[in-house]
PQR file with spaces between the fields and no chain letter, atoms N, CA, C, O and H, PARSE charges and radii, in Angstrom:
ATOM       1  N    MET     1      87.773  -35.569  -57.007 -0.4000 1.5000
ATOM       2  CA   MET     1      88.981  -35.519  -56.221 -0.0000 2.0000
ATOM       3  C    MET     1      89.347  -36.906  -55.709  0.5500 1.7000
ATOM       4  O    MET     1      90.517  -37.286  -55.748 -0.5500 1.4000
ATOM       5  N    ASN     2      88.374  -37.664  -55.233 -0.4000 1.5000
ATOM       6  CA   ASN     2      88.645  -39.014  -54.737 -0.0000 2.0000
ATOM       7  C    ASN     2      89.177  -39.911  -55.850  0.5500 1.7000
ATOM       8  O    ASN     2      89.992  -40.798  -55.598 -0.5500 1.4000
ATOM       9  H    ASN     2      87.423  -37.356  -55.202  0.4000 1.0000
ATOM      10  N    ASN     3      88.716  -39.681  -57.090 -0.4000 1.5000
ATOM      11  CA   ASN     3      89.218  -40.472  -58.205 -0.0000 2.0000
ATOM      12  C    ASN     3      90.702  -40.234  -58.416  0.5500 1.7000
ATOM      13  O    ASN     3      91.441  -41.170  -58.721 -0.5500 1.4000
ATOM      14  H    ASN     3      88.053  -38.960  -57.295  0.4000 1.0000
ATOM      15  N    LEU     4      91.145  -39.002  -58.259 -0.4000 1.5000
ATOM      16  CA   LEU     4      92.569  -38.696  -58.419 -0.0000 2.0000
ATOM      17  C    LEU     4      93.397  -39.403  -57.362  0.5500 1.7000
ATOM      18  O    LEU     4      94.471  -39.926  -57.659 -0.5500 1.4000
ATOM      19  H    LEU     4      90.545  -38.242  -58.011  0.4000 1.0000
ATOM      20  N    LEU     5      92.907  -39.424  -56.137 -0.4000 1.5000
ATOM      21  CA   LEU     5      93.634  -40.106  -55.066 -0.0000 2.0000
ATOM      22  C    LEU     5      93.694  -41.610  -55.309  0.5500 1.7000
ATOM      23  O    LEU     5      94.698  -42.253  -55.004 -0.5500 1.4000
ATOM      24  H    LEU     5      92.034  -39.000  -55.896  0.4000 1.0000
ATOM      25  N    ALA     6      92.622  -42.166  -55.858 -0.4000 1.5000
ATOM      26  CA   ALA     6      92.591  -43.598  -56.128 -0.0000 2.0000
ATOM      27  C    ALA     6      93.518  -43.964  -57.284  0.5500 1.7000
ATOM      28  O    ALA     6      94.100  -45.048  -57.294 -0.5500 1.4000
ATOM      29  H    ALA     6      91.806  -41.644  -56.106  0.4000 1.0000
ATOM      30  N    LYS     7      93.656  -43.060  -58.258 -0.4000 1.5000
ATOM      31  CA   LYS     7      94.471  -43.349  -59.434 -0.0000 2.0000
ATOM      32  C    LYS     7      95.964  -43.132  -59.221  0.5500 1.7000
ATOM      33  O    LYS     7      96.770  -43.633  -60.005 -0.5500 1.4000
ATOM      34  H    LYS     7      93.183  -42.179  -58.249  0.4000 1.0000
ATOM      35  N    LYS     8      96.347  -42.408  -58.195 -0.4000 1.5000
ATOM      36  CA   LYS     8      97.760  -42.043  -58.054 -0.0000 2.0000
ATOM      37  C    LYS     8      98.673  -43.248  -57.811  0.5500 1.7000
ATOM      38  O    LYS     8      99.863  -43.186  -58.117 -0.5500 1.4000
ATOM      39  H    LYS     8      95.692  -42.001  -57.558  0.4000 1.0000
ATOM      40  N    ASP     9      98.136  -44.335  -57.268 -0.4000 1.5000
ATOM      41  CA   ASP     9      98.946  -45.522  -56.969 -0.0000 2.0000
ATOM      42  C    ASP     9      98.908  -46.566  -58.084  0.5500 1.7000
ATOM      43  O    ASP     9      99.489  -47.642  -57.937 -0.5500 1.4000
ATOM      44  H    ASP     9      97.169  -44.386  -57.019  0.4000 1.0000
ATOM      45  N    LEU    10      98.236  -46.267  -59.194 -0.4000 1.5000
ATOM      46  CA   LEU    10      98.131  -47.226  -60.280 -0.0000 2.0000
ATOM      47  C    LEU    10      99.325  -47.110  -61.226  0.5500 1.7000
ATOM      48  O    LEU    10      99.911  -46.041  -61.394 -0.5500 1.4000
ATOM      49  H    LEU    10      97.764  -45.393  -59.313  0.4000 1.0000
ATOM      50  N    THR    11      99.665  -48.241  -61.836 -0.4000 1.5000
ATOM      51  CA   THR    11     100.734  -48.234  -62.838 -0.0000 2.0000
ATOM      52  C    THR    11     100.175  -47.704  -64.155  0.5500 1.7000
ATOM      53  O    THR    11      98.963  -47.535  -64.295 -0.5500 1.4000
ATOM      54  H    THR    11      99.189  -49.109  -61.699  0.4000 1.0000
ATOM      55  N    ALA    12     101.045  -47.445  -65.107 -0.4000 1.5000
ATOM      56  CA   ALA    12     100.622  -46.948  -66.420 -0.0000 2.0000
ATOM      57  C    ALA    12      99.706  -47.954  -67.109  0.5500 1.7000
ATOM      58  O    ALA    12      98.736  -47.571  -67.765 -0.5500 1.4000
ATOM      59  H    ALA    12     102.029  -47.583  -64.993  0.4000 1.0000
ATOM      60  N    GLU    13     100.013  -49.230  -66.960 -0.4000 1.5000
ATOM      61  CA   GLU    13      99.182  -50.274  -67.574 -0.0000 2.0000
ATOM      62  C    GLU    13      97.789  -50.296  -66.948  0.5500 1.7000
ATOM      63  O    GLU    13      96.788  -50.426  -67.653 -0.5500 1.4000
ATOM      64  H    GLU    13     100.800  -49.541  -66.427  0.4000 1.0000
ATOM      65  N    GLN    14      97.731  -50.171  -65.643 -0.4000 1.5000
ATOM      66  CA   GLN    14      96.442  -50.155  -64.956 -0.0000 2.0000
ATOM      67  C    GLN    14      95.638  -48.914  -65.341  0.5500 1.7000
ATOM      68  O    GLN    14      94.425  -49.000  -65.533 -0.5500 1.4000
ATOM      69  H    GLN    14      98.544  -50.066  -65.071  0.4000 1.0000
ATOM      70  N    LEU    15      96.298  -47.770  -65.453 -0.4000 1.5000
ATOM      71  CA   LEU    15      95.601  -46.553  -65.878 -0.0000 2.0000
ATOM      72  C    LEU    15      95.041  -46.702  -67.286  0.5500 1.7000
ATOM      73  O    LEU    15      93.937  -46.237  -67.568 -0.5500 1.4000
ATOM      74  H    LEU    15      97.283  -47.700  -65.297  0.4000 1.0000
ATOM      75  N    ALA    16      95.796  -47.350  -68.173 -0.4000 1.5000
ATOM      76  CA   ALA    16      95.328  -47.586  -69.540 -0.0000 2.0000
ATOM      77  C    ALA    16      94.097  -48.484  -69.535  0.5500 1.7000
ATOM      78  O    ALA    16      93.166  -48.267  -70.311 -0.5500 1.4000
ATOM      79  H    ALA    16      96.693  -47.728  -67.945  0.4000 1.0000
ATOM      80  N    MET    17      94.087  -49.483  -68.673 -0.4000 1.5000
ATOM      81  CA   MET    17      92.926  -50.372  -68.578 -0.0000 2.0000
ATOM      82  C    MET    17      91.699  -49.617  -68.069  0.5500 1.7000
ATOM      83  O    MET    17      90.596  -49.816  -68.579 -0.5500 1.4000
ATOM      84  H    MET    17      94.843  -49.660  -68.042  0.4000 1.0000
ATOM      85  N    VAL    18      91.881  -48.757  -67.072 -0.4000 1.5000
ATOM      86  CA   VAL    18      90.770  -47.965  -66.539 -0.0000 2.0000
ATOM      87  C    VAL    18      90.223  -47.040  -67.620  0.5500 1.7000
ATOM      88  O    VAL    18      89.008  -46.926  -67.787 -0.5500 1.4000
ATOM      89  H    VAL    18      92.777  -48.595  -66.658  0.4000 1.0000
ATOM      90  N    GLN    19      91.124  -46.375  -68.359 -0.4000 1.5000
ATOM      91  CA   GLN    19      90.695  -45.464  -69.416 -0.0000 2.0000
ATOM      92  C    GLN    19      89.937  -46.211  -70.505  0.5500 1.7000
ATOM      93  O    GLN    19      88.942  -45.709  -71.028 -0.5500 1.4000
ATOM      94  H    GLN    19      92.110  -46.467  -68.223  0.4000 1.0000
ATOM      95  N    SER    20      90.403  -47.412  -70.849 -0.4000 1.5000
ATOM      96  CA   SER    20      89.731  -48.224  -71.860 -0.0000 2.0000
ATOM      97  C    SER    20      88.304  -48.576  -71.430  0.5500 1.7000
ATOM      98  O    SER    20      87.378  -48.499  -72.237 -0.5500 1.4000
ATOM      99  H    SER    20      91.212  -47.820  -70.425  0.4000 1.0000
ATOM     100  N    GLU    21      88.128  -48.954  -70.186 -0.4000 1.5000
ATOM     101  CA   GLU    21      86.794  -49.285  -69.679 -0.0000 2.0000
ATOM     102  C    GLU    21      85.888  -48.057  -69.663  0.5500 1.7000
ATOM     103  O    GLU    21      84.699  -48.156  -69.966 -0.5500 1.4000
ATOM     104  H    GLU    21      88.880  -49.017  -69.530  0.4000 1.0000
ATOM     105  N    MET    22      86.446  -46.910  -69.313 -0.4000 1.5000
ATOM     106  CA   MET    22      85.648  -45.683  -69.298 -0.0000 2.0000
ATOM     107  C    MET    22      85.196  -45.317  -70.703  0.5500 1.7000
ATOM     108  O    MET    22      84.071  -44.851  -70.885 -0.5500 1.4000
ATOM     109  H    MET    22      87.412  -46.830  -69.068  0.4000 1.0000
ATOM     110  N    ASN    23      86.043  -45.518  -71.689 -0.4000 1.5000
ATOM     111  CA   ASN    23      85.676  -45.219  -73.076 -0.0000 2.0000
ATOM     112  C    ASN    23      84.567  -46.140  -73.563  0.5500 1.7000
ATOM     113  O    ASN    23      83.703  -45.713  -74.329 -0.5500 1.4000
ATOM     114  H    ASN    23      86.957  -45.896  -71.541  0.4000 1.0000
ATOM     115  N    LYS    24      84.578  -47.389  -73.133 -0.4000 1.5000
ATOM     116  CA   LYS    24      83.533  -48.334  -73.528 -0.0000 2.0000
ATOM     117  C    LYS    24      82.178  -47.937  -72.962  0.5500 1.7000
ATOM     118  O    LYS    24      81.151  -48.142  -73.609 -0.5500 1.4000
ATOM     119  H    LYS    24      85.280  -47.736  -72.511  0.4000 1.0000
ATOM     120  N    LYS    25      82.165  -47.373  -71.763 -0.4000 1.5000
ATOM     121  CA   LYS    25      80.917  -47.036  -71.100 -0.0000 2.0000
ATOM     122  C    LYS    25      80.430  -45.632  -71.443  0.5500 1.7000
ATOM     123  O    LYS    25      79.366  -45.224  -70.977 -0.5500 1.4000
ATOM     124  H    LYS    25      82.999  -47.207  -71.237  0.4000 1.0000
ATOM     125  N    GLY    26      81.174  -44.896  -72.235 -0.4000 1.5000
ATOM     126  CA   GLY    26      80.816  -43.527  -72.593 -0.0000 2.0000
ATOM     127  C    GLY    26      79.552  -43.474  -73.434  0.5500 1.7000
ATOM     128  O    GLY    26      79.197  -44.445  -74.102 -0.5500 1.4000
ATOM     129  H    GLY    26      82.039  -45.227  -72.614  0.4000 1.0000
ATOM     130  N    LYS    27      78.892  -42.359  -73.396 -0.4000 1.5000
ATOM     131  CA   LYS    27      77.670  -42.160  -74.164 -0.0000 2.0000
ATOM     132  C    LYS    27      77.973  -41.315  -75.391  0.5500 1.7000
ATOM     133  O    LYS    27      78.848  -40.450  -75.355 -0.5500 1.4000
ATOM     134  H    LYS    27      79.180  -41.570  -72.854  0.4000 1.0000
ATOM     135  N    SER    28      77.259  -41.562  -76.463 -0.4000 1.5000
ATOM     136  CA   SER    28      77.437  -40.833  -77.706 -0.0000 2.0000
ATOM     137  C    SER    28      76.664  -39.519  -77.665  0.5500 1.7000
ATOM     138  O    SER    28      75.476  -39.500  -77.342 -0.5500 1.4000
ATOM     139  H    SER    28      76.549  -42.265  -76.492  0.4000 1.0000
ATOM     140  N    LYS    29      77.341  -38.427  -77.993 -0.4000 1.5000
ATOM     141  CA   LYS    29      76.661  -37.132  -78.043 -0.0000 2.0000
ATOM     142  C    LYS    29      75.648  -37.097  -79.172  0.5500 1.7000
ATOM     143  O    LYS    29      74.590  -36.482  -79.037 -0.5500 1.4000
ATOM     144  H    LYS    29      78.306  -38.443  -78.255  0.4000 1.0000
ATOM     145  N    GLY    30      75.958  -37.747  -80.276 -0.4000 1.5000
ATOM     146  CA   GLY    30      75.046  -37.774  -81.414 -0.0000 2.0000
ATOM     147  C    GLY    30      73.724  -38.442  -81.065  0.5500 1.7000
ATOM     148  O    GLY    30      72.655  -37.947  -81.423 -0.5500 1.4000
ATOM     149  H    GLY    30      76.817  -38.246  -80.385  0.4000 1.0000
ATOM     150  N    ILE    31      73.801  -39.555  -80.374 -0.4000 1.5000
ATOM     151  CA   ILE    31      72.576  -40.244  -79.958 -0.0000 2.0000
ATOM     152  C    ILE    31      71.806  -39.393  -78.960  0.5500 1.7000
ATOM     153  O    ILE    31      70.578  -39.323  -79.020 -0.5500 1.4000
ATOM     154  H    ILE    31      74.669  -39.957  -80.083  0.4000 1.0000
ATOM     155  N    ALA    32      72.513  -38.748  -78.049 -0.4000 1.5000
ATOM     156  CA   ALA    32      71.849  -37.892  -77.064 -0.0000 2.0000
ATOM     157  C    ALA    32      71.109  -36.746  -77.748  0.5500 1.7000
ATOM     158  O    ALA    32      69.984  -36.422  -77.368 -0.5500 1.4000
ATOM     159  H    ALA    32      73.510  -38.805  -78.000  0.4000 1.0000
ATOM     160  N    TYR    33      71.730  -36.130  -78.754 -0.4000 1.5000
ATOM     161  CA   TYR    33      71.071  -35.044  -79.482 -0.0000 2.0000
ATOM     162  C    TYR    33      69.864  -35.548  -80.263  0.5500 1.7000
ATOM     163  O    TYR    33      68.836  -34.875  -80.322 -0.5500 1.4000
ATOM     164  H    TYR    33      72.644  -36.393  -79.063  0.4000 1.0000
ATOM     165  N    ALA    34      69.986  -36.736  -80.865 -0.4000 1.5000
ATOM     166  CA   ALA    34      68.845  -37.300  -81.598 -0.0000 2.0000
ATOM     167  C    ALA    34      67.681  -37.582  -80.638  0.5500 1.7000
ATOM     168  O    ALA    34      66.526  -37.303  -80.963 -0.5500 1.4000
ATOM     169  H    ALA    34      70.822  -37.283  -80.817  0.4000 1.0000
ATOM     170  N    LEU    35      67.982  -38.126  -79.474 -0.4000 1.5000
ATOM     171  CA   LEU    35      66.933  -38.377  -78.482 -0.0000 2.0000
ATOM     172  C    LEU    35      66.311  -37.067  -78.014  0.5500 1.7000
ATOM     173  O    LEU    35      65.098  -36.978  -77.824 -0.5500 1.4000
ATOM     174  H    LEU    35      68.920  -38.352  -79.210  0.4000 1.0000
ATOM     175  N    TRP    36      67.152  -36.051  -77.829 -0.4000 1.5000
ATOM     176  CA   TRP    36      66.638  -34.740  -77.417 -0.0000 2.0000
ATOM     177  C    TRP    36      65.703  -34.187  -78.490  0.5500 1.7000
ATOM     178  O    TRP    36      64.643  -33.651  -78.168 -0.5500 1.4000
ATOM     179  H    TRP    36      68.138  -36.123  -77.983  0.4000 1.0000
ATOM     180  N    PHE    37      66.084  -34.311  -79.759 -0.4000 1.5000
ATOM     181  CA   PHE    37      65.281  -33.764  -80.852 -0.0000 2.0000
ATOM     182  C    PHE    37      63.934  -34.474  -80.964  0.5500 1.7000
ATOM     183  O    PHE    37      62.898  -33.824  -81.101 -0.5500 1.4000
ATOM     184  H    PHE    37      66.945  -34.746  -80.021  0.4000 1.0000
ATOM     185  N    PHE    38      63.948  -35.804  -80.905 -0.4000 1.5000
ATOM     186  CA   PHE    38      62.725  -36.563  -81.108 -0.0000 2.0000
ATOM     187  C    PHE    38      61.934  -36.809  -79.823  0.5500 1.7000
ATOM     188  O    PHE    38      60.704  -36.864  -79.862 -0.5500 1.4000
ATOM     189  H    PHE    38      64.790  -36.332  -80.793  0.4000 1.0000
ATOM     190  N    LEU    39      62.608  -36.957  -78.702 -0.4000 1.5000
ATOM     191  CA   LEU    39      61.937  -37.302  -77.450 -0.0000 2.0000
ATOM     192  C    LEU    39      62.243  -36.312  -76.328  0.5500 1.7000
ATOM     193  O    LEU    39      62.119  -36.646  -75.150 -0.5500 1.4000
ATOM     194  H    LEU    39      63.606  -36.913  -78.670  0.4000 1.0000
ATOM     195  N    GLY    40      62.638  -35.111  -76.690 -0.4000 1.5000
ATOM     196  CA   GLY    40      63.030  -34.123  -75.692 -0.0000 2.0000
ATOM     197  C    GLY    40      61.936  -33.796  -74.697  0.5500 1.7000
ATOM     198  O    GLY    40      62.209  -33.617  -73.510 -0.5500 1.4000
ATOM     199  H    GLY    40      62.739  -34.840  -77.648  0.4000 1.0000
ATOM     200  N    GLY    41      60.710  -33.716  -75.161 -0.4000 1.5000
ATOM     201  CA   GLY    41      59.592  -33.398  -74.276 -0.0000 2.0000
ATOM     202  C    GLY    41      59.316  -34.479  -73.250  0.5500 1.7000
ATOM     203  O    GLY    41      58.734  -34.212  -72.199 -0.5500 1.4000
ATOM     204  H    GLY    41      60.488  -33.862  -76.126  0.4000 1.0000
ATOM     205  N    LEU    42      59.729  -35.686  -73.549 -0.4000 1.5000
ATOM     206  CA   LEU    42      59.538  -36.803  -72.626 -0.0000 2.0000
ATOM     207  C    LEU    42      60.785  -37.079  -71.794  0.5500 1.7000
ATOM     208  O    LEU    42      60.767  -37.938  -70.913 -0.5500 1.4000
ATOM     209  H    LEU    42      60.202  -35.903  -74.403  0.4000 1.0000
ATOM     210  N    GLY    43      61.866  -36.356  -72.070 -0.4000 1.5000
ATOM     211  CA   GLY    43      63.102  -36.548  -71.310 -0.0000 2.0000
ATOM     212  C    GLY    43      63.929  -37.735  -71.775  0.5500 1.7000
ATOM     213  O    GLY    43      64.732  -38.265  -71.007 -0.5500 1.4000
ATOM     214  H    GLY    43      61.881  -35.659  -72.786  0.4000 1.0000
ATOM     215  N    GLY    44      63.746  -38.159  -73.021 -0.4000 1.5000
ATOM     216  CA   GLY    44      64.472  -39.316  -73.535 -0.0000 2.0000
ATOM     217  C    GLY    44      65.982  -39.173  -73.441  0.5500 1.7000
ATOM     218  O    GLY    44      66.684  -40.135  -73.130 -0.5500 1.4000
ATOM     219  H    GLY    44      63.094  -37.728  -73.645  0.4000 1.0000
ATOM     220  N    HIS    45      66.476  -37.983  -73.708 -0.4000 1.5000
ATOM     221  CA   HIS    45      67.918  -37.752  -73.641 -0.0000 2.0000
ATOM     222  C    HIS    45      68.429  -37.850  -72.202  0.5500 1.7000
ATOM     223  O    HIS    45      69.568  -38.260  -71.978 -0.5500 1.4000
ATOM     224  H    HIS    45      65.906  -37.201  -73.961  0.4000 1.0000
ATOM     225  N    CYS    46      67.610  -37.485  -71.244 -0.4000 1.5000
ATOM     226  CA   CYS    46      68.022  -37.584  -69.838 -0.0000 2.0000
ATOM     227  C    CYS    46      68.068  -39.038  -69.382  0.5500 1.7000
ATOM     228  O    CYS    46      68.954  -39.430  -68.623 -0.5500 1.4000
ATOM     229  H    CYS    46      66.684  -37.153  -71.426  0.4000 1.0000
ATOM     230  N    TYR    47      67.106  -39.837  -69.849 -0.4000 1.5000
ATOM     231  CA   TYR    47      67.149  -41.267  -69.529 -0.0000 2.0000
ATOM     232  C    TYR    47      68.422  -41.882  -70.093  0.5500 1.7000
ATOM     233  O    TYR    47      69.082  -42.672  -69.419 -0.5500 1.4000
ATOM     234  H    TYR    47      66.386  -39.519  -70.466  0.4000 1.0000
ATOM     235  N    TYR    48      68.766  -41.528  -71.312 -0.4000 1.5000
ATOM     236  CA   TYR    48      69.967  -42.064  -71.950 -0.0000 2.0000
ATOM     237  C    TYR    48      71.225  -41.686  -71.176  0.5500 1.7000
ATOM     238  O    TYR    48      72.134  -42.503  -71.027 -0.5500 1.4000
ATOM     239  H    TYR    48      68.230  -40.886  -71.860  0.4000 1.0000
ATOM     240  N    ALA    49      71.279  -40.460  -70.687 -0.4000 1.5000
ATOM     241  CA   ALA    49      72.452  -39.985  -69.956 -0.0000 2.0000
ATOM     242  C    ALA    49      72.499  -40.526  -68.528  0.5500 1.7000
ATOM     243  O    ALA    49      73.509  -40.374  -67.842 -0.5500 1.4000
ATOM     244  H    ALA    49      70.541  -39.796  -70.808  0.4000 1.0000
ATOM     245  N    GLY    50      71.426  -41.148  -68.083 -0.4000 1.5000
ATOM     246  CA   GLY    50      71.410  -41.710  -66.742 -0.0000 2.0000
ATOM     247  C    GLY    50      70.893  -40.748  -65.691  0.5500 1.7000
ATOM     248  O    GLY    50      71.002  -41.020  -64.495 -0.5500 1.4000
ATOM     249  H    GLY    50      70.605  -41.272  -68.641  0.4000 1.0000
ATOM     250  N    ASN    51      70.334  -39.636  -66.116 -0.4000 1.5000
ATOM     251  CA   ASN    51      69.806  -38.644  -65.190 -0.0000 2.0000
ATOM     252  C    ASN    51      68.291  -38.864  -65.057  0.5500 1.7000
ATOM     253  O    ASN    51      67.488  -38.116  -65.615 -0.5500 1.4000
ATOM     254  H    ASN    51      70.245  -39.415  -67.088  0.4000 1.0000
ATOM     255  N    ILE    52      67.934  -39.883  -64.323 -0.4000 1.5000
ATOM     256  CA   ILE    52      66.539  -40.322  -64.235 -0.0000 2.0000
ATOM     257  C    ILE    52      65.660  -39.263  -63.564  0.5500 1.7000
ATOM     258  O    ILE    52      64.527  -39.041  -63.990 -0.5500 1.4000
ATOM     259  H    ILE    52      68.586  -40.491  -63.870  0.4000 1.0000
ATOM     260  N    GLY    53      66.171  -38.618  -62.529 -0.4000 1.5000
ATOM     261  CA   GLY    53      65.390  -37.602  -61.828 -0.0000 2.0000
ATOM     262  C    GLY    53      64.985  -36.463  -62.745  0.5500 1.7000
ATOM     263  O    GLY    53      63.837  -36.021  -62.715 -0.5500 1.4000
ATOM     264  H    GLY    53      67.091  -38.799  -62.183  0.4000 1.0000
ATOM     265  N    MET    54      65.909  -35.987  -63.552 -0.4000 1.5000
ATOM     266  CA   MET    54      65.605  -34.905  -64.485 -0.0000 2.0000
ATOM     267  C    MET    54      64.642  -35.382  -65.560  0.5500 1.7000
ATOM     268  O    MET    54      63.769  -34.629  -65.991 -0.5500 1.4000
ATOM     269  H    MET    54      66.841  -36.346  -63.576  0.4000 1.0000
ATOM     270  N    ALA    55      64.795  -36.624  -65.997 -0.4000 1.5000
ATOM     271  CA   ALA    55      63.894  -37.171  -67.002 -0.0000 2.0000
ATOM     272  C    ALA    55      62.469  -37.244  -66.478  0.5500 1.7000
ATOM     273  O    ALA    55      61.518  -36.966  -67.209 -0.5500 1.4000
ATOM     274  H    ALA    55      65.505  -37.236  -65.647  0.4000 1.0000
ATOM     275  N    MET    56      62.320  -37.616  -65.219 -0.4000 1.5000
ATOM     276  CA   MET    56      60.989  -37.661  -64.625 -0.0000 2.0000
ATOM     277  C    MET    56      60.389  -36.259  -64.531  0.5500 1.7000
ATOM     278  O    MET    56      59.178  -36.091  -64.674 -0.5500 1.4000
ATOM     279  H    MET    56      63.092  -37.843  -64.625  0.4000 1.0000
ATOM     280  N    ALA    57      61.220  -35.266  -64.293 -0.4000 1.5000
ATOM     281  CA   ALA    57      60.739  -33.876  -64.239 -0.0000 2.0000
ATOM     282  C    ALA    57      60.216  -33.418  -65.589  0.5500 1.7000
ATOM     283  O    ALA    57      59.272  -32.630  -65.648 -0.5500 1.4000
ATOM     284  H    ALA    57      62.204  -35.403  -64.177  0.4000 1.0000
ATOM     285  N    PHE    58      60.806  -33.894  -66.669 -0.4000 1.5000
ATOM     286  CA   PHE    58      60.339  -33.537  -68.010 -0.0000 2.0000
ATOM     287  C    PHE    58      58.945  -34.096  -68.258  0.5500 1.7000
ATOM     288  O    PHE    58      58.159  -33.484  -68.982 -0.5500 1.4000
ATOM     289  H    PHE    58      61.573  -34.534  -66.622  0.4000 1.0000
ATOM     290  N    ARG    59      58.630  -35.222  -67.685 -0.4000 1.5000
ATOM     291  CA   ARG    59      57.348  -35.875  -67.932 -0.0000 2.0000
ATOM     292  C    ARG    59      56.196  -35.212  -67.212  0.5500 1.7000
ATOM     293  O    ARG    59      55.043  -35.468  -67.558 -0.5500 1.4000
ATOM     294  H    ARG    59      59.268  -35.719  -67.097  0.4000 1.0000
ATOM     295  N    ARG    60      56.452  -34.384  -66.240 -0.4000 1.5000
ATOM     296  CA   ARG    60      55.354  -33.760  -65.481 -0.0000 2.0000
ATOM     297  C    ARG    60      54.810  -32.557  -66.170  0.5500 1.7000
ATOM     298  O    ARG    60      53.886  -31.920  -65.665 -0.5500 1.4000
ATOM     299  H    ARG    60      57.389  -34.176  -65.959  0.4000 1.0000
């Protein structure tokens, strides 16, 4: 919700720049699935997604 409030005052050009940056930082689903398949028991896919707490839970 806060993101919507922050974006409402941006111009179309600024919104395009924000969207471009978000696309660059996005994670690949294919890589996440490969990590899950090969390293799922160790939480490799969670580390990749940035969910460190859940990844640590997989290791216990």
